N, C-alpha and C positions, 0 to 999 in steps of 0.2 A: 543300371545301378542307380538307386535312389540317393540323391544328394541330401545328406542329413544335416548339413550345416545350417540351412535356414530353420529347420525344425528345432535344432539345439538353441539357436539364437532366440527364436520365439519363446521357447520354454524358459530360457534364462530371463528374458524380459518379463514374462508373466510372473516368475518367482520374485523378481525384484519389485514388481508392481504390488504383489500381494504382501510382501514384507513392508512396503511403504504404507499401504492402506490399512494394514492390520491394527496398528495402535489407534488410528482414527475410528475404525469400525468397532473396536473393543470399547472405546469411550462412548461412542454413539449408542451401542446396545446397553451399556451400563446406565446411561442417563434415563432409561425407561424402566429400570428394575427397582425392586424394593431391596431392603437390606437382606432379607431372607433369600431372595432370588440371587443375590450377588454371590452367595456362598455355594450355589449349585454349579457354578462354572462361569469362566470369564466370557466364553463365546456362546453360552447358552442363551436362547431367545427368551425374552421376558414373556410372561403369561399374557399380559395386555400392554399395548403401547399407550400407556397413560401419560398425560402431560402434567401430572401432579408435581413431579420433581422440577419441571421447568417453571411452573407457577410459583413453587416455593422459592426457587432461586430468584425469579423475577421480582417477587414482592419482598420476601424476607431479606434477600441479599442486596436489595436496592439496585438491581440490574436495570430497571427501567430508567433510573437517573443516569447510570453509567453509559447506557446505550445512547441516550439522547445527547449526552456530552460528547461522545465519540462522533456522532453524526454532525453536531455543531462545530466540531473541530476539523473533521476530515474534509468536508465539502469546501469550506473557505480555503483550506490549504491547497487542495487540488486545483481549484479554479484560479486562485491568485498565482500559484506557481506556474501554471500553464500560460496564463496571460503574460506575466512578466518574462517567462522563458521565450515566448514567441517574439516579444519586442527585442530582448537582448540577443536572441539567436539570429534575428534578422540583421541586427547591427554587426554581429560577428561574421555573418555569411557574406554580406554585400557592401557594408560601409567601410570606409577607411578610418579605422580606429587606431590612434597612436598606441603603441605597446600592446597590440592585440595578442601577440604570441605570449608575452609575459602574463597578461591577464588570463589567458587560457591555461597556462601552467599553474597559476595561483588557484584557479577554480578547480583544476584537476587535483591539486594538493588538498584543497578543502573537502573534496569528495572522499578522500581516504582517511582523513583525520577522524578518530573516534570521538563520540560525544563526551566521553569522560575527560578529554583533554581540555575542554573549554566550558564545561557545565558550571564550574564554580565562579569564574568571572562573569559568565552569562547570568547567573543567579544574582550576583551583586549589582550588575548593571540594571537588570529589570527591577530589582528591589529599589534602587536609587530612583528609577523612573516611576515607581509606584504601580507597577504592572503585575507583580506577583499575586497569585490567587485570583487571576482573571482569565477570561478566555483568550485575551490577546497574548498572555504569557504562553499559551499552548499553541497559538496559531502563528505568530510572527517568527519565532525561532525556527519552526519547521518549514515555513516558507523560505526563510533565508538559507536553510540547509538544502532545500530542493532546487534553488535557482541555478547553482553551478551545473547540476546534472541536466536540468531542463534546457539550459542555454546551449550546452555542447550538443545535446541530442537534437534539438531543433535546428541548430546551425548546420549540423551534418546532413539532416534531412533536406533542408532548403538548398544546400549545395548540390544535391542529387536531382533537383527538379530540372527538366530539360531546358537548356539555355535558349532554345528557339522560342519557348513559351514566354520567357521573360523578355527577350528581345522584341517579340511582336507587341507585347504590352507597352514597352518603352517607346517603340515607333508610333504607337497610337496615342502617345502623350498621356498615358494612364497615370493618375496621381499615385504617389508612393504608398499612401495608406490604402488605396483601392487595390494596388498591386499585391500588397501583403494580405489583406483580409478577404479579397474576392478571388484571387488567383492562387497565391502560394499556400495559404492555409488549407483550402480544400485539397490541394495537391498532396499535402503531407498528412492528411487526416488519419490514415492508419497509424502513422507514427505517434500522433497526438493521442489516439485512443490507447495505444500501448503505454504511453507515458502516463496517462490518467490512471490506468489500472495499477501500474507500479507505484505511483504516488499514493493511491488509495490504500494499497496493502502496507506500504511502509508507514504511513501516518496512522493507520488503524492499529498497527502493532507497536507503535512507539511506546517505550516504557520509561526511559531515564528522564526525559524532559518533563512529562507530567508528574513523575515521582518527586522531583526536586523542586520544581517551580510552583507546585500546587499542593497544599496540605489540607484543603477543605473537602469534606466528603461530597458536597453537592457539586464539585467541579471535577471529580475524578473521572477518568475515562475507563473503558472496559478492562484493559490489561491491569491497571492499578486496582480497580475494584475487584478483579478476580484474585489478586494477591491477598488483599485483606479478607475476602470471602473464604479463601483457602485456609487462612490462619484460624478462622472461626469454625470451619466445618471439616476438621480432619477426620471425623468419625463417619459422618453421613456421606459416603463416597458417591452414591447415585445422584444426590443433589449437587455435589461438587462437579460431577461430570456434566450435569445439565447446565451449570454455569459456564463450564468450559465450552460447551456446544454453542451457547449464546454468543460467545466471543468468536468462535471459529466459523460457524455457519454463514454469517454475512460475507465473509471472504470467499468461501466456497461458492456461494450463490453468484457473487459478482464475477468471479473468474469463469464460471460455467456460462454465464450470459455473454461475456465478452471474449471468450476463448478464441473464436475465429479471428476477430480483429487483432487480438494479441499476437497470435501466430503469424498473421499476415504482416503486422507491423514489425515483428522481430526479423522475419525473413526478407522483408522488402529491401533493406539496405544491402544484405548479402547478395540478393539476386542482381541488383543494379551494379 
């Protein structure tokens, strides 16, 4: 007798996968269509896969400026957050810090607070410092928001490094900085890769902070630029979908490139 449970499970997973990818596929196909082709059917293939809609969105919608601003914000946030997270995570994992448990609880609390709860005082503070409408207004708050998560994640990963490796380095009188950067960091590299990917996605999709702290068009990031572009192009749906693809496709490309490291980093802690 054939066991049909695996077949039903696979069929259910395929159905869920198709339901998940259907909106993205619909938007992707629409981005290549003309207005006339759009009325022929949502899932109908375009006659030609022309990049005219993408060029229109890139030039007329100023997506070239928004894309560059997102890049200039994302990479400093990811790099600074990981570097500071490594240093603070090392302290939490191995150093005797007074009130370490209290600090950990406060950081965990900061991770669950929504941005809406502190965006107004943050705006007034940055305005008092003269940092509104600057790249620092987009970078520094997101680095600060990322540090609690990076600290706890790095500290957890460092505590899972085999103690024999650390003890051998200590017996060899290895300096503390060399122990961290030459031994511990390579040992937790899958975790750092996963962390970098998560920070990239979160920063790329950040909406509230750029919306409140920046009101100049030449400093808008892609999510904010997409909102204004949508308000101006409610009729030309194919060009609007092309703009949406410009926002989404970099995330898809980065995830596809680093998916193996992401999966290994997520499962590494569970396996250990």
